[in-house]
N, C-alpha and C positions, 0 to 999 in steps of 0.2 A: 504494500500500500504506500502510495506516495505521500510523504509528509508535507505539511504546508510550506516549509522552507524550501522544498525541492520542486514545488509545483510551478514556480516561475510565473505566477499570475498575480497581478495586483488586485486591488479591490474591484476594478472594472475598466473597461476600455475607454479611450478618449471619447468625449462627448461627440455625438454624431446623430444624423437623422437617417433612419432606415426607410427603405422603400418596400411596401407590403404588396403582396399579391392582392388582386381585387376581391378574392373570396375569403380574405382573412377576417377573422373575428378577434377584436381586441377587447379584453375583459380586465377591468380595474377593480381590485379588492384592497381595502385599507382598513386599518384600525380594528383588527380583530383582538389585539392585545392578549395574545395567547401566552400563558405562563405566569408564574409568580409563586412566591412562597405560600405555604398553607394559610388560607384565610384572606389572601390578597389577589388570587387569580379570579378575575371577573368574567372570563370567557366561559359561556355556558351553551354554546351552539356548535359543538364539533360535528354533530350529525347533519345539521343543515348546511354547514360549509362543505362537508364532504360530499353531500348531494349536489351542491353547485359544481364542484370540481368534476364529479362524475358526469353531470349533464353537459358541461362544456367540452369534455373529452369526446363526446359523441358528435361534435360539430362536423359537418361535411365540408372540410376545408382547413387551411392553417389556423392555428390559434396562438395568440400572444396573450399570456396571462401576466399582468403587471401587478405585483404585490407592492402597493403604493405607500408603504411606510407604516410603522407600528403594527406590522403583522404579528410580531412577537412583542412581548413587553419585558425587556431585560431590566428595566429600572425596578421592577417589583421582585427581583430575585437577589437575595443577599449573598450568603456564602456559597461557593462552588467547590464541591469535592475535588480532590486531586484526580487528574485524568479526565475530567469532565469540563464542559463549558456550558454557558446558559442555554445555548441552542440544543446541545445533546441532552441536557437534563429535561428540557421540555418535550423534545421529540420522543423520548423513551417513556413518557407517562402513558400508562395503559389506556386511559380514557381518550387519548388522542391518536391511538393506533390506526383506527379506520380513517381519520382525517388525513394523516400524513401518507397513508397508503394510497388514498385517492389522489393526493397531490403528486405523489411519485408516479402513479400510472399516467396522469396527465402529462407530466414533464417528459416521460419516456416514450410518449406516442409520436408517430410520424408527423412532421410539420408542426410540432408543438414547441413552444419556447416559454420558459418561466423566467421573468426578470424581477429582481428584488431591488426596490428603491428604499433606502433607509429613511426613517422619520426621526423624531426626537426621542421616542421611547426605545428604539432599537438601533441607535447610532453605532452601537458596538459592532454591528455587522460590518461596518465600513473599516473601523480601525483594528478589529480583532481578526487576524488571519485564521486562527483556529476555528472560529465560527463559520467563516466562509468555506473553509475546507470541509467542515461537517455537513453543511447544506449541499455542497457539490457532491461529496462522497455518498450522501444518502440519496442522491438522485432527485433532489427537491427543487434545485435552482440551477439554471443554466448560466445566468449572467447577473452581475451586480453593477449598478450605475446610480448616480445621484439624480438623474432625470431620464425621461423617456421622450423621444420625438420621432414621429413617423409620418409618412405620406403614402397614400394608395397610388399604385402605378397609373391608373386612369384618371386620377384627380390630384395631380402634383401640386396644384395651387392650394389645396386644403391641408394645413399642418395640424397634427394632433400632438399635444404636449402634456406631460404630467410630471409633477413633483409632489412631495408629500404635503407641503403647505405651511410647515412650521416656520420656514424662513420669512414668511410674511407676518409672523407673530413675534414682536420684540421679546416677549417673555420666554420664548422657546427657540430663538434663533441660535444656531450653532455656527460659529465663525469658521472653525476648522474641523471638518469631520475626521481628519487624520489624527487629531489630538485627543487622547482619552481624558485629558483634564479640562477640555472645553465643555463645561456643564452649565447650561443656561439656568436662569431662575426657576423655570418650570420643573427642571430635573430635581431641584432641591425641595420643591413642594411635595414631589412624589417620594423621594428617598428619605428626606429629613422630617416630613410631617405625616403624610398618609401612611407610609410604611411603618412608622413608629407608633401612630395612634391606632391603626387597625388591629394589631395584636391584643389590644385591650378588650376587644370583643364586646360582649353584651354588657351594657350598664343598665341595671334595673330590668324590668320585665319586657320592655318593648323598644329599647334603644340599643341597636347593635352598630357599633362604630365601624364594623367591617363593611357596612353598606355605604359608608361615606363617599367612596370613590364612584358610586353609581349615581349620585345626585347630579342632575343636570338642570340648569347651568350650575357651574361651580360656585358662583356667588350665592346660590340658594342653600348652601350647607348650614349656616346658622339658623335660617328659617326652618329648614328640615328638622334640626335638633330641637328648636323651640317648639315646633308643631308637635313632634312626637311626645315631648314632655307635657305640653299643654293638653293634648287629647287623652294622654294617659292619666293626667290629674283629673280631668272631667269624668273619665270612666271610674276612677276610684271614688270621687265624690258621689257619683250616682250610685255606685255599688254599696259603699259603706256609710253614706250619710242620707242621701235622698230616698233610696229604696227602703231602708229600715225605718226612716221617719214616716213615710207613707204607710207602710204596713202597720207601724205602731199607732199612727193616727186613726187608721181604719178600725183597728181593734178597739181603740179608746172610744170611738163613736158608737160602735156596736154595743159595748158595755154600757155607755152612757144612755143609749136608747133603751136597753133592757131595764136599767134602773128606773128610767122615767116611766116606762110602761107599767112596771110593777108597783110604782108608788102613786100612779094617777087614778087608780080605781077604774071607773067607767068612762072617764074623760079621755077623748081622743088626744093622742100625742104625736106631734110631727117629728119625724126623724131628724130633719135639718135644724130644729130648735132644741133638740135634746142635749146639745153641748152644755147648756146652762146647768145641767144636773151636776157636772163636775167642773166648776169654773176654774179651780186651781190647776187642774191637769191641762185644761184648754190654754191657760196662760203660759204654762211651761212649753207646750208645743209651739205656741206663737213665738216665744223667745228663741227657741232652738231654730225655728225656720228663719227668723230674722237674722240671727247670727250666721247661719249657713249661707244666706244670700249675700251678706256683707263679705264673708270669707271668699266666696266664689268671685265676687266683683273685684276685690283687691287682687286676687291671684290673676284674674284675666288682665287687669290693667298692668300688673307687674310683668307678665310675660309679653304683652304687647310692647312695653317699653324696652325690655331686654332684647326682644327680637329686632326692634328698630335700631338699637345701638349696635348690636352685633352685625347686622346687615351692612350698616354704614362702614364699620371697621373693616370687614372682610372685603367689601367692595373696593376700598382704597388699595388693598393688597392684590386682589385678583382681577382688577379691571382690565388687565391685558391678557388674561388667560382665555383659551378657546371656549366659545359658547357662553361668554360672560354677559353679553348684552341683553339677550332675551331668548325666547324659545323660537323666534322666527328663523327659518332655515338660513337666510342669507345675511343676517346681521353679523357684525364682528369685523375686526381689522383684516383678517385673511381674505374674505370675500371682497371687501372694498379695495384692497390692494391689488387683487387679481383683476378686477373690473377696470381699475385705472390703468393698469399695465397694458391691457389689450387695446387701448386707444392711444398708445404712446409709442415712442421709439425706445423706451426703456427696455431692460432685459430681465428675464426671470432670474431669481437669485442663484439657481443651480445651472444656468446655461447662459453665460455672459455674452455669447456671440449671437444670440437669437433675439431680434427685435420683437417686442410684444405685438406690434401691428400684424406680424406675419402669422400669428397663432390664431387658428380658427376654432379649435376645441381645446379648452384648458381643463384638465382633470386634476383634482387635489382631494385631500382628505382632511385629517387633523382635527377639525372642529366637532366631529361626530354628529354633524347636522346635514343629512342628505338633502341635496337640492340640485335642480337643473334650471338654469336661467339663460335666456337669450339676451345678449348685450348688444344694443345698437351702437354702431360706430360709423365713421365717415363713409366707409366702403362696404356697406352691408351689415351683417350680424355675426357675432361670435357666440359660441355656446360655452358656458361655464358649468362644470359638473362637480359637485362634492359627492364623492362616492360613499360618504356616511361612515358606518361602522358595523360591527357584529357584536353588540353588547346589550345588556339589559340596563335600562336607565330608570331612575326615579324622577318622574316629572311632576310638577306642581299642578293641582287642580284647584281653582279658586273656591273657597268655602263660602257658604251663605253667612249672613249676619256679620260680615267683616272679620271672621275668625281666620287663624293661620291657614294657609293652603295645605291641602292633604297631598302628600307625595305618593304617587301610584306607579307601580312597576309597568314598564312597557318595553318589549323587545324591539330594537332598531337593528334590522338586518338588511343591508342594502349592498348593491354593487352597480357598476356602470359598464355599459357596452358601447362600442363604436364599430361600425361596419359600413361598407360601401354598397349602395343600392343604385344600380345604373351608374350615373356620374355624380350622385349626391351622397354626402357623408351623413349617416344616420347616427344619432346618439340616443341612448336610452338609460333611464335610471330604474333599476329593478328593486322591488321590495319582497322580502320573504316573511310572510305573516307567521306569527307564533304567539299563542296566548301566554301571558306572563302570570306567575303566581302573585296573588294579591291577598295580603293578610291585613285587613282593616278592622279596627274596633267599631263597635256600634256607634259611638260618638262621631267617629270619622265618616262613617257611611251616612249618618244623618246630616253632617255638615256639608257633604257634597251630593246630597240626594238629587237625582235627576241630572247630574253633571259628570258622572263617571264615564270615561270613554269606553265604547264597546270593545269587547275582546274579539279578535279574529277567531274563526272556527278552527278547531284542531284539524290538522291535515290540509289547511288551505294552501292552494298552489301559489308559487311565486308569480308576481304580476308586474307589469310595467306601470310605473307611477307617473312618469313624465318622459316626453320625447322632445327632441329638438334637431334642427338641421341648420348648420352654419351657411351663410351665403356671402357672396361678394358681388358688388355691382360691376356689371360688365360695360 
């Protein structure tokens, strides 16, 4: 077996633009974030991703599979045993055996090529020769590059370009992918904050810090924590205060009515007026109810104040992290930067010799927010695609009565496709529906009654969610 030092291969070839056969299908997959120490691996869709690789393998024509960054998540893996690396550790996990077998079959097929573009969570692919050797030796990857550019033979004017997208995000920009010590601010959020907090696990009955990395957008983490505590408190108040109080009061009224009937002789007694039979007990219940109402009011105001202060604090820290602005697919610095680039003579961060005006289809990932947009410019329209991710996210659902939002699980499993039809380039964004586990308290269900997003049917087939065709004025 050839050792890495003998392979004579660098991280990837010089940047270039390949010419594709007209029947080629180009598939872009990003942000699966496969791997991690126990309790920190958020990837839950190996069967679905394996099914995608199997389906793509059956395409009648050449296939280019571009793993467009953060396919692995090496930032979530701490210590590595001797003789292993973060890629080999992940590939050998039994729950991923079928996934990597499907990828291996795809890569080994005729007219198939798998290209790996590093992102910010798997930048080690670029500087760690051992990892590249492992991926090649396992038959999973054919080529490594910082970017991807291609044209179809019959449509040479249409340029397809892809890079991960983190270079448009100041908090996650890597200046030198060759330097293991070049770690942007976002890396430290994962390695020094998330990876250290997550092992704390469950705090109390319903707050599991291991779920923190699933909260989307990132700025919602304090709101998620406050909401979990808030609704847990309401549940406890209802269970241990309000319910016993109601049961006790009902029992008291029944007893009071019985006493009133027995002492009234033949005179009719109203059930609703019978409380006067035991006025002292009635007064005690009134005091308890009033005190309980004050307690709930104070706690509600306290949590609303804490939530507001925490949200402002974390917003100032994470304002540049992906997905921070809102849940709208196209918000954030990455999408804005790409859109501006396509109408200028500027160059993509990972391809300094390529003017933005020449790019007709720009594919990226990074933000975990799948989207396909048509961008008007002076000479027609370009298409911008965010290939999304393969993760379960906790997304906020607005609560009624101004309460904290309820964070609900939702699988976001997407990929992008580009192919030639006639002389036109077709782009597609695909979604892979999958119902997500939801464990909500009764108080949370009441707070979002009628607002919970519908779950996809089990076994629902992948579908195209958006299409676009770039154009140039002739």
